[in-house]
Rosetta silent file (secondary structure, phi, psi, omega in degrees, C-alpha in Angstrom):
SEQUENCE: MSHNLGPVLELVIFKLNEGVDRAEFLRASDGISSWARKQPGFISRTLSHDPETDTYFDVVYWRSMDDAQAAIPVAERSDECAPAFEMIDRTNVLMHHGVQQAEPVAV
SCORE:     score description
SCORE:     0.000 S_00000001
   1 L     0.000  127.730 -178.590   -1.100  -23.053   16.444 S_00000001
   2 L   -91.335  134.081  179.861    0.109  -19.825   14.946 S_00000001
   3 L  -113.972  109.703  178.946    2.378  -19.883   11.913 S_00000001
   4 L  -117.124   78.050 -172.172    4.349  -16.674   11.331 S_00000001
   5 L   -84.041  -19.008 -174.028    6.639  -17.751    8.531 S_00000001
   6 L  -160.024 -155.513 -173.678    7.319  -14.497    6.880 S_00000001
   7 L   -71.072  170.328  177.120    6.550  -10.845    6.275 S_00000001
   8 E   -95.266  129.735  175.409    3.259   -9.042    6.707 S_00000001
   9 E   -90.553  131.787  171.043    1.280   -8.284    3.591 S_00000001
  10 E  -113.398  122.196  176.715   -0.600   -4.927    3.415 S_00000001
  11 E  -116.236  120.765  178.430   -3.225   -4.878    0.678 S_00000001
  12 E  -119.759  124.019 -178.520   -4.932   -1.556   -0.072 S_00000001
  13 E  -113.656  129.801 -174.289   -7.725   -1.564   -2.668 S_00000001
  14 E  -160.383  165.688  169.115   -8.995    1.788   -3.907 S_00000001
  15 L  -121.368  162.817  177.739  -10.239    3.952   -6.774 S_00000001
  16 E   -86.355  159.353  172.056   -9.302    7.492   -7.662 S_00000001
  17 L   -61.122  153.032  177.269  -11.482   10.528   -7.217 S_00000001
  18 L   -52.566  130.798  171.794  -13.622   11.509  -10.198 S_00000001
  19 L    85.709   -1.766  178.549  -11.621   13.379  -12.802 S_00000001
  20 L   -74.553  132.548  178.773   -8.117   12.509  -11.493 S_00000001
  21 L   -74.848  126.761 -176.962   -5.605   11.949  -14.308 S_00000001
  22 H   -59.768  -43.924 -178.744   -4.069    8.463  -13.999 S_00000001
  23 H   -61.711  -41.777  179.548   -0.612    9.600  -15.141 S_00000001
  24 H   -64.628  -41.760  179.680   -0.680   12.411  -12.534 S_00000001
  25 H   -62.660  -46.001  179.877   -1.654    9.948   -9.811 S_00000001
  26 H   -58.840  -38.785  175.794    1.197    7.582  -10.807 S_00000001
  27 H   -63.530  -44.583 -178.604    3.673   10.464  -10.554 S_00000001
  28 H   -68.996  -28.318 -179.936    2.283   11.402   -7.126 S_00000001
  29 H   -66.068  -22.890  176.281    2.410    7.728   -6.069 S_00000001
  30 H   -60.453  -29.760  176.659    6.197    7.915   -6.378 S_00000001
  31 H   -64.746  -37.728  177.288    6.021   10.056   -3.191 S_00000001
  32 H   -65.286  -43.323  178.605    4.469    7.114   -1.316 S_00000001
  33 H   -64.139  -42.215  176.640    7.289    4.827   -2.473 S_00000001
  34 H   -59.348  -46.127  178.346    9.922    7.404   -1.462 S_00000001
  35 H   -62.132  -47.070 -176.372    8.330    7.725    1.949 S_00000001
  36 H   -60.419  -38.012 -177.971    7.925    3.966    2.402 S_00000001
  37 H   -58.480  -25.124 -177.772   11.607    3.233    1.658 S_00000001
  38 L   -91.222   -3.994 -174.247   12.465    5.260    4.810 S_00000001
  39 L   -85.850  142.549  175.390   10.076    3.433    7.174 S_00000001
  40 L   -60.726  129.939  175.341   11.215    0.860    9.692 S_00000001
  41 L    86.106   -1.603  179.858   10.420   -2.650    8.561 S_00000001
  42 E   -70.840  135.048  178.984    9.539   -1.737    4.945 S_00000001
  43 E  -111.307  -57.836 -177.048   10.357   -4.493    2.465 S_00000001
  44 E  -159.777  165.419  177.726    8.661   -3.730   -0.878 S_00000001
  45 E  -145.456  134.056  173.411    5.744   -2.033   -2.606 S_00000001
  46 E  -134.487  132.585  179.507    3.923   -2.819   -5.881 S_00000001
  47 E  -112.539  125.836  178.433    1.003   -0.826   -7.322 S_00000001
  48 E  -122.461  161.024 -174.085   -1.273   -2.564   -9.865 S_00000001
  49 E  -136.787  133.430  170.713   -4.359   -1.345  -11.756 S_00000001
  50 E  -101.020  105.178 -179.469   -7.424   -3.263  -13.087 S_00000001
  51 L   -64.200  -27.123 -179.771   -8.572   -1.317  -16.109 S_00000001
  52 L   -66.457  -37.387 -179.460  -11.911   -3.097  -16.241 S_00000001
  53 L  -107.665   -4.316 -176.296  -12.997   -1.885  -12.828 S_00000001
  54 L    56.307   42.430 -176.236  -10.584    1.115  -12.663 S_00000001
  55 E  -114.662  143.312  177.199   -9.394   -0.251   -9.313 S_00000001
  56 E  -107.024  148.255  178.210   -5.926   -0.055   -7.814 S_00000001
  57 E  -128.941  111.114 -179.912   -4.168   -2.636   -5.680 S_00000001
  58 E  -102.546  114.913 -177.081   -1.311   -1.407   -3.525 S_00000001
  59 E  -111.469  117.370 -178.371    0.681   -4.352   -2.173 S_00000001
  60 E  -123.721  137.534  176.705    3.215   -3.583    0.552 S_00000001
  61 E  -112.636  136.337  179.813    5.286   -5.992    2.520 S_00000001
  62 E  -122.917  155.178  179.840    6.533   -5.170    6.054 S_00000001
  63 L   -64.449  -37.978 -178.738    8.870   -7.063    8.351 S_00000001
  64 L  -148.401  165.601  178.032    6.229   -7.305   11.114 S_00000001
  65 H   -63.628  -37.468  178.721    2.621   -6.389   11.955 S_00000001
  66 H   -60.839  -42.469  176.619    3.979   -3.787   14.384 S_00000001
  67 H   -62.468  -44.605 -178.872    5.913   -2.119   11.550 S_00000001
  68 H   -61.075  -49.526 -178.814    2.837   -2.196    9.287 S_00000001
  69 H   -67.095  -36.794  178.426    0.564   -0.732   11.917 S_00000001
  70 H   -64.981  -30.491 -177.069    3.037    1.937   13.023 S_00000001
  71 H   -71.635  -27.273 -172.962    3.378    3.203    9.434 S_00000001
  72 H   -59.092  -57.472 -179.954   -0.332    4.026    9.008 S_00000001
  73 H   -64.749  -29.511  178.806   -0.552    7.234   11.182 S_00000001
  74 H   -67.063  -41.695  179.257    2.894    8.308    9.962 S_00000001
  75 H   -62.743  -41.449 -178.680    1.759    8.013    6.305 S_00000001
  76 H   -61.263  -25.155  179.685   -1.392   10.009    7.069 S_00000001
  77 L  -100.387   -0.772 -172.424    0.774   12.920    8.241 S_00000001
  78 L   -78.158  129.127  172.445    3.411   12.593    5.530 S_00000001
  79 L   -65.227  -29.621  177.353    3.961   15.423    3.099 S_00000001
  80 L   -69.216  -36.042 -178.529    5.349   12.909    0.597 S_00000001
  81 L   -80.600  -29.156 -171.977    2.176   10.811    0.676 S_00000001
  82 H   -49.353  -48.584 -177.431   -0.272   13.723    0.725 S_00000001
  83 H   -57.110  -42.155  179.910   -0.442   14.501   -3.023 S_00000001
  84 H   -73.527  -40.525  178.988   -1.389   10.891   -3.881 S_00000001
  85 H   -59.742  -32.738 -178.155   -3.700   10.457   -0.914 S_00000001
  86 L   -70.684  -18.497 -179.666   -5.644   13.540   -2.018 S_00000001
  87 L   -91.663   -9.791 -178.006   -6.369   11.860   -5.372 S_00000001
  88 E   -87.347  134.708  174.880   -7.735    8.686   -3.785 S_00000001
  89 L   -72.567   96.818 -174.046  -11.483    8.228   -3.149 S_00000001
  90 H   -74.936   -7.314 -179.468  -11.040    7.713    0.619 S_00000001
  91 H   -74.993  -20.609 -177.335  -14.707    6.744    1.106 S_00000001
  92 H  -127.625   29.965  178.932  -14.200    3.219   -0.279 S_00000001
  93 L   -77.210  133.312  173.238  -10.647    2.303    0.580 S_00000001
  94 E  -111.110  128.552  177.155  -10.147   -1.259    1.797 S_00000001
  95 E  -129.022  129.775 -179.899   -6.971   -1.981    3.773 S_00000001
  96 E  -133.369  149.014  175.004   -6.064   -5.476    5.011 S_00000001
  97 E  -126.786  141.662 -179.333   -3.033   -6.895    6.726 S_00000001
  98 E  -144.538  140.224  177.148   -2.066  -10.562    6.771 S_00000001
  99 E   -93.679  132.247 -179.238    0.763  -12.624    8.224 S_00000001
 100 L   -54.162  134.245 -179.581    2.249  -15.208    5.844 S_00000001
 101 L  -115.833  -12.093 -179.636    0.938  -18.666    6.782 S_00000001
 102 L  -143.612  158.779  177.158    2.624  -20.935    4.291 S_00000001
 103 L   -59.648  140.680  174.885    5.906  -21.095    2.384 S_00000001
 104 L   -61.225  150.457  174.791    5.885  -19.055   -0.870 S_00000001
 105 L  -117.311  129.659  178.292    5.443  -20.927   -4.131 S_00000001
 106 L  -141.828  164.654  178.413    7.353  -19.681   -7.143 S_00000001
 107 L   -74.130    0.000    0.000    8.452  -20.922  -10.543 S_00000001
């Protein structure tokens, strides 16, 4: 039995290219947020950083799997996303999508 209770999570795990300034990347990342706000089915985006491993976690929520999948090739061609994408080490990017399976738990 399939449970599709809520939005689709997109989790992208990555590191920056050698020598990229973190502050410069964060400024460029605003372009991804600006682009995402205009995409069909976009709900939210959060970018987090683990300083111990120098790894980034980009968490995006989409209304549906179709919306999430459709956004990928559009982002790849986007002039707004390009500056940030050029700073990412694309050889080790992990991208996963998941459909919510249980009700959220919150305080």
